[in-house]
Structures are given as C-alpha cells and as structure tokens.
C-alpha positions in Angstrom: -4.9 3.1 -8.5 -4.2 -0.4 -7.6 -3.4 -1.8 -4.1 -2.4 -5.2 -2.8 -3.6 -5.4 0.8 -2.4 -8.0 3.2 -3.6 -8.5 6.8 -0.5 -8.8 8.8 0.6 -9.5 12.4 3.8 -7.6 11.7 5.6 -5.9 8.8 8.7 -3.9 8.1 10.5 -2.3 5.2 14.3 -1.7 5.2 16.4 0.5 2.9 20.2 -0.2 3.0 19.7 -2.3 6.1 17.9 0.5 8.0 14.3 0.0 9.1 12.4 2.9 7.5 8.8 1.7 8.3 7.5 -0.9 10.7 4.2 -2.0 12.2 3.6 -4.5 15.0 0.3 -6.1 16.0 -2.6 -6.6 13.7 -2.7 -4.2 10.7 -2.5 -3.9 7.0 0.5 -3.9 4.7 -0.4 -2.1 1.5 1.4 -2.0 -1.8 0.2 1.0 -3.9 0.6 1.3 -7.7 -0.3 4.4 -9.7 -1.3 4.6 -13.3 -1.7 7.5 -15.7 -5.3 8.6 -15.1 -5.0 8.5 -11.3 -5.6 11.7 -9.3 -6.1 13.0 -5.7 -9.7 12.0 -5.8 -8.7 8.4 -6.3 -6.1 8.7 -3.6 -8.7 9.9 -1.1 -11.1 7.1 -2.2 -8.4 4.4 -1.8 -7.5 5.8 1.7 -11.1 5.7 2.8 -11.4 2.1 1.5 -8.3 1.0 3.3 -9.3 2.6 6.6 -12.7 1.0 6.5 -11.9 -2.4 5.0 -13.4 -5.0 7.3 -10.7 -7.8 7.1 -9.3 -7.8 10.6 -10.4 -10.3 13.2 -14.1 -10.2 13.9 -14.7 -8.4 10.6 -13.3 -5.2 12.1 -11.5 -2.5 10.2 -8.4 -0.5 11.0 -10.7 2.4 11.9 -12.6 0.2 14.3 -9.6 -0.9 16.3 -6.9 1.7 15.5 -4.8 -0.8 13.6 -1.7 0.5 11.8 -1.0 0.4 8.1 2.4 0.1 6.3 2.0 1.7 2.8 4.7 1.1 0.2 4.8 2.4 -3.4 5.0 -0.4 -5.9 5.1 0.5 -9.6 5.3 -3.2 -10.6 1.6 -3.6 -9.8 1.0 -2.2 -13.3 3.4 -4.6 -15.0 1.9 -6.1 -18.2 3.0 -9.7 -18.8 0.6 -10.5 -21.6 3.3 -10.5 -24.3 6.6 -12.3 -24.0 8.6 -12.9 -20.8 9.6 -9.4 -20.0 7.0 -7.2 -18.3 6.1 -3.9 -19.8 5.8 -0.9 -17.4 4.0 1.4 -19.8 0.8 1.4 -17.6 2.8 2.5 -14.5 2.9 6.3 -13.9 6.3 7.9 -13.8 7.8 8.8 -10.5 7.0 12.5 -10.7 3.3 11.6 -11.0 3.2 8.6 -8.8 5.1 9.8 -5.7 2.7 12.7 -4.9 -0.3 10.4 -5.3 1.2 7.7 -3.0 1.9 10.6 -0.5 -1.7 11.7 -0.9 -3.0 8.2 0.1 -0.8 8.4 3.2 -1.9 11.9 4.0 -5.6 11.0 3.6 -5.2 8.0 5.9 -3.5 10.1 8.5 -6.2 12.7 8.2 -8.7 10.0 9.0 -6.8 9.1 12.1 -4.7 6.2 11.0 -1.2 5.4 12.2 0.7 5.0 8.9 4.3 3.9 8.3 5.8 4.0 4.9 8.6 2.8 2.7 10.9 5.2 0.7 9.7 6.0 -2.8 12.1 4.8 -5.5 14.4 3.0 -3.1 15.5 -0.6 -3.3 13.3 -1.8 -0.4 13.4 -5.1 1.5 9.9 -5.9 2.8 9.2 -8.5 5.4 5.8 -9.4 6.8 3.8 -12.1 8.5 0.6 -12.5 6.5 -2.2 -13.3 9.0 -4.8 -15.6 7.7 -3.5 -15.5 5.0 -5.6 -12.6 3.7 -4.6 -10.9 0.6 -6.8 -8.6 -1.5 -6.4 -6.6 -4.7 -8.2 -3.2 -4.9 -8.6 -1.6 -8.3 -10.0 1.9 -8.5 
C-alpha cells in the first residue's frame, strides 16, 4: 500500500458537484493506493500509522487531538512513468481488489476512534484542500 499524506487545515471531495466528504480544522488528507500483494494486514498497519503519525502542530498525532482524516482511493499512486510519456497502471490493483482494502483502512481507522470522511471509489472526484505547513509525506508499506 502507498499513501500520500498531507496535513491540512481543511479538505473536501466532490462528486458531480456534491460534497461527499469534508473535514474542517487540523487533520490529514490521505490518498491511498493499492497494489497486487496488499492485504488486510497492510491495511491495518497503514491505519495505525496514519492514526499515530506525529505531524500535527506540536508534534501531535490525530490520535492525540482527535483530528479528522479524509481518505480517498487513488490508483494513480502506482503509475509507472519510467518508460515513455504515458504512465503504466500495471502495478495498481484492480478495483475489485483495491476497493475492499481502502474500505479496510477506513474501518480500521474508525475502530481506533478516528473520525474519517471518504471519497467515492471509482468516481471522478474533485478534491480541494489547504495544505498546512506545507507538510506532505509518502508512506510505502
């Protein structure tokens, strides 16, 4: 699994003009990509890492201050651009594999006590955010 994590002061995701997920106040916006060898164990590990990641003000984590997370599926995190100008998506898991694992990350976060908003899997999403810091990290499991 791969995640791009941004510390945000606000973030929202829209589908067909409708807000489907939104967080306000300090929190994390997380893009999650799934590859072929990912499983529920990696989803749980990623959730724990996100919940405890100490990147909020004062080196606090979401678990320390109850900060929300906006989690959005993002297959393009596994785009391969080493050859040519057109990315290859061969390393990205197909939707029927990826969707349950992104859902598992969200479920694990919620089980830990997190307030989690989400996008809509497979939809054409419009994401807006205010990156705070800016702080942007890449997590590879």
